N, C-alpha and C positions, 0 to 999 in steps of 0.2 A: 317280466320274471322278478324283478326286485320288489314290486308290490306283493307278490305272493310269499317271497321270503320274508318280507317285513311283517306281513300279518302273523306268520308263525312265530317270528322273533318277539313282536310286541305282546302277544298273548301267552308267550312262553309255552307253546304246545308243540315245538319241534320234535322233541323227544318221543311224545306219545303218538305223533303222526308217523314218524319213522318206524315206530314198533309196529304199528298196524301193517305197513307195507312188508316189513320183514317177516311177520308171522303168517300172513295169509295171502300173499299175492301170487301164488303159483298157479299155473293153469290146471294142474291135476286136481287141485281142491276145487277150483271153480267148475270143473267138469262134473263133479259130484252133485252140484246143486243147481246148475243151469244147463240149458240146452244151447251150447256154443256153436254158432253157425259160421263164424269167421274169426280167425286169430292170426295176427301177424306179429312177428318179432323183426322189427326193422334192423337193417345192417348198421346204422348209426343213429344217434340222437339220444335223448335222455328222457327225462320225466315230462317235459313239455314239448312234445314233437311238433305241434303246430307253430311253435315260435322258433325251434331249433333247426328243424328240417322240413320246412313247409312243403317242399316238392314231394317227398316221401309220404308225408301225411296226406296230401291231397290225393295222391295215387292209391293209397290205401282206402280212403273213403269212397272213392270212385269204384274201385274193385268191389267194395262191399254193396254199394247201391246198384251196380249194373244189372244183377239178376232180378232186382225188384222192379225194373222197368216195365 
């Protein structure tokens, strides 16, 4: 996680990155442009779920892939 933060800090792109998430990261907007077939909002965790709550992340990936077997 520190590597990711350092990349934004070193390039001074943290503010522009945050602006992107704030302005357009809502599901309703995504539904207008894409055919969303699986959407999960986990009960805890943050921006890096695979590192913060790997058990929830793995369960979600498995739930997504299960119908594709």
